[in-house]
C-alpha positions in Angstrom: 17.8 -0.1 7.9 20.2 -1.3 10.4 19.5 -1.3 14.2 21.7 -0.7 17.1 22.9 -4.4 16.9 23.7 -7.2 15.1 20.5 -8.9 13.8 18.1 -6.6 14.8 16.9 -4.2 11.9 14.1 -1.3 11.5 12.2 -1.4 8.2 12.5 1.2 5.8 8.8 1.7 3.4 8.9 4.0 0.6 6.4 5.3 -2.2 7.9 6.8 -4.9 6.5 8.4 -8.0 7.6 6.2 -11.0 6.8 9.0 -13.3 8.8 12.0 -11.3 11.3 10.0 -9.5 9.9 11.4 -6.6 9.4 10.0 -2.9 6.2 10.5 -1.8 5.9 9.0 1.6 9.1 7.2 3.9 8.6 5.9 6.9 10.8 4.1 9.4 8.6 1.4 10.8 9.3 -0.9 13.9 8.0 -4.1 11.6 6.1 -4.7 9.3 2.7 -4.3 9.6 -0.6 -3.9 7.2 -2.1 -0.7 9.3 1.2 0.9 8.9 1.6 0.7 5.7 -2.1 1.8 5.0 -1.7 5.1 7.6 1.8 5.1 5.1 -0.6 4.9 1.9 -3.6 7.3 3.1 -1.0 10.2 4.8 1.2 9.9 0.8 -2.1 10.1 -1.1 -3.6 13.0 0.6 -0.7 15.2 0.6 -0.1 14.8 -2.8 -3.7 15.2 -3.9 -3.6 12.7 -5.9 -7.7 12.8 -6.1 -7.8 13.5 -10.1 -5.8 10.3 -11.5 -5.8 6.4 -11.4 -2.8 5.4 -9.3 -0.9 1.9 -9.0 0.3 0.8 -6.5 3.9 -1.6 -7.2 4.6 -3.4 -4.0 6.4 -6.1 -2.7 5.1 -9.5 -2.4 4.7 -9.5 1.1 1.9 -9.7 4.4 1.5 -6.5 5.3 1.2 -5.5 1.3 -1.4 -8.5 0.9 -3.2 -7.8 4.6 -7.1 -7.4 4.2 -6.1 -4.0 6.2 -3.7 -2.3 3.5 -6.3 -3.9 0.6 -9.2 -2.1 2.3 -7.2 1.3 2.3 -5.7 0.7 -1.2 -9.7 0.4 -3.1 -11.0 3.5 -0.6 -8.7 5.5 -2.7 -8.8 3.6 -5.7 -5.8 2.1 -6.4 -5.0 -0.8 -8.3 -2.3 -2.9 -6.9 0.0 -5.4 -8.1 3.2 -7.6 -6.4 5.9 -8.3 -7.9 6.9 -11.6 -8.8 7.4 -14.6 -5.9 10.5 -14.7 -4.6 11.9 -11.7 -6.6 13.0 -9.1 -4.8 14.8 -6.8 -8.1 11.3 -6.6 -9.8 10.8 -3.0 -9.7 13.8 -1.4 -10.7 13.1 2.3 -10.0 12.6 1.4 -6.2 16.0 -0.7 -6.1 17.3 2.2 -7.3 16.3 4.5 -4.5 16.9 2.0 -2.2 20.3 1.4 -3.5 21.2 5.5 -3.9 20.1 4.8 -0.1 22.8 2.8 1.0 25.7 5.1 -0.8 24.3 8.1 0.5 27.1 10.8 2.0 25.5 10.3 5.1 24.5 6.8 5.8 25.8 5.7 9.3 28.4 2.7 8.7 26.8 1.7 12.2 23.1 1.9 12.2 21.0 3.7 14.1 20.6 3.3 18.1 16.6 4.3 18.1 13.5 4.5 15.4 13.4 8.3 16.2 16.9 8.3 15.2 16.3 6.3 11.8 13.2 8.1 11.0 15.1 11.6 11.1 17.5 9.9 8.6 14.7 8.6 6.1 12.9 12.6 6.4 16.7 13.7 5.6 17.3 11.5 2.9 13.9 12.2 1.1 14.6 15.5 1.1 17.7 14.9 -0.5 17.1 13.0 -3.0 13.7 14.4 -4.7 15.9 18.1 -4.4 14.5 21.4 -3.6 11.4 22.2 -4.8 11.2 23.8 -8.2 10.4 27.6 -8.2 7.8 29.6 -10.2 8.3 32.4 -12.4 
């Protein structure tokens, strides 16, 4: 995500339930780091209460997703992980669609985000907009 000046970016980390097309977790990070990704995964699993079904994480092929910290977290949570093919950025079409939707969202800032907190606020708002209102029960 664009930062305050050219060549400065914030990293967007999304966890998407592909079966329900729902964003389970999202975070705007200053840097890619295995411990930050692992924390987001833990939060998403805890929030959704996904303890009874087997989970699979399809991740892009980068060091935070292959790091020991992330792998230990995934193993502890009984999550099977597999990574995209090397140098193939569009190996997960659903996630790519979410990222494309993000870029064309009506309130996407053209000039970037001044600080990480602004980017994080926007990401939370986007996730809420993307998933829509919670279903009502009759």
